[in-house]
Every structure is written in structure tokens, then in C-alpha cells.
C-alpha positions, 0 to 999 in steps of 0.5 A: 499499499502506498501512503502519500507523504507529507512535507513538514517544516520545523523550527528547532531551537540550536541546542535541541537539534540533534536530539530532534534529529535522532527523534525523527530518525526513529519515527521513520522520517524519509528525507530530511532537508536542512534549510541554512541559517534557519531559513523558512520556505512557509511564507506564513512562518516567515511572517510570524517570525517577523512578527514575534520580532517586532513584538519582542522589540516593542515589548523591550521598548515599553519595558524601558519607558518611564510612566509619567505621574498622570499615565493611566495604566490598563488593568484589563486584558485586551483583544489580539486584534487591539494588540496588533494596532497597538504594535502598528502604532508603535512602529508609526511613533518610532518612525516619527521619532526617528524623523524628528531626531534627524531634524533636530540634528539638522537644525542643530548644525543650522543653529551652530552655524548661524550662532556667529551671526548673533541674534537676528530675525530671519524674516528681516533678511528676507525683507531686505532681499525682497527690497532688492538688498544682497545679504551674505554671511561670510566666514573667516578661518580663525587664524586669518582674523584680524581684529582691526576688521571689527571696526572698519565699517564704524570707522568709515561711517564716522568719517562720512558723518564728519565730512558731510553731516556737518553741512546740513547746518548750511541746507538743512538736508539731514536726511539725505546727508546721512543716507549718503553717509550709509550708501558710501559705507555700503558700496565700499563694503561691496567693493571689498567683498568683491576683492576678497572674492577675487583674492580667494577669500583673503583680504589685507588692510593695506587692500582695504586702504587702497580701495576706500581711498580709490572710492574717495577719489572717484567720488569726492574729486569734485563737490558735484559728485556729493551734491548730485548724490544728496539730490538723488537721496532727496528724491529717493528717501529709502530711509523713512523717518517719522516726524 
């Protein structure tokens, strides 16, 4: 009599493997195929193995969590269906947690990069860009930094104020003269920045003096040029003064 053979798949603990094989031989099992690295052909078994791993990881995670003072701990049993829903919720929260950690790291790097520029409002930078002003943030290696650079803009502004502002006593064009001072400092800084980029991000104090001198020679060689600038500023008052 010929009997149809059955094909069975077993998952065996490694310490009990030899004893299990001996038991199968005693039962008269015809053929045994050993799957390498515990691989299972049965799709349902594979799903159960993955589910078991997820449950074990979720259980370990929950056991390590500290409950808050207001936490409500369920005392009644739940259903298998609800357990799987909770498992999906834990996986979703874990994914969201990983994304937030990644965003936190990115924000931390951005914060460290911007910290050198002090406290400023990003919206103000955008408004300047919308108004047509080019705003750039530049860095310098600590070894190449020179303390005298800190006061260059201030010293330039003081020079132009002392040169032009006092003349407002005679013509009353206070706002126009101050706008010329700010404009001149801005243009010189742009010229210095262009030279800095041309020199592959290096700039000596001698070059600062040279370029500032050349600007003054071009603009101030004739009294007509500052006068034209003041007239232009009067017609285009980009500094608003509240009366």
C-alpha cells in the first residue's frame, strides 16, 4: 500500500537540534532537508517570525519607558486585534521619532552655523532681499582673522558723518546727507567683498585702505558728485523718518 507523503517544516532551538534529528530518525522519516541559517520556506511561518521579532522589540521598548505621574495603566486584558493595532502605532511613533531626531540634528547644525552672527530675525533678512539688497554671510578661519576688521565699517561711517553731516547746518538736508553716508559705506563694503572673492577669500588691511581711498578719489574729487548724490537721495528717500 502506497501512502501519500507529507512535507513538514520545523523550527528547532539549536541546543535541541541533535536530539530532534534523532527523534525523527526513530519515527522513520524518509528524507530531511536542512535549511541554511534557519531560512523557512513557509510564507506564514516567515510572517510569524517577523511578527515575533516586532513584538519582542516593542515589548523591550515599552519596558524601558518611564511612566509619567498622570499615566493611565490599563488593568484589563485586551484582544489580539487591539494588540496588533498597538504594535502598528508603536512602529509609526518610532518612525516619527527617528524623523524628529534627524530634523533636530539638522537644526542643531544650522544653529551652530548661524550662532556666530548673533541674534537676528530671518524674516528681516528676507525683507531686505525683497527690497533688492543682497545679504551674505561670510566666515573666516580663526588664524586669518584680524581684530582691526571689526571697526572698519564703524570708522568709515564716522568719517563720512564728520565730512558731510555737519554741512546740514547750512542747507538743512540732514536725511539726504545721512543716506549718502550709509550708501558710501555700503558701496565700499561691496567693493571690499568683490576683492575678497577675487583673492580667493583673502583681504589685507592694505587693500582695504587702497580701495577706500580709490572710492573717495572717484566720488569726492569734485564737490558736484556729493551734491548729485544728495539730490538723488532727496528724490529717493529709502530711509523713512517718522515726524
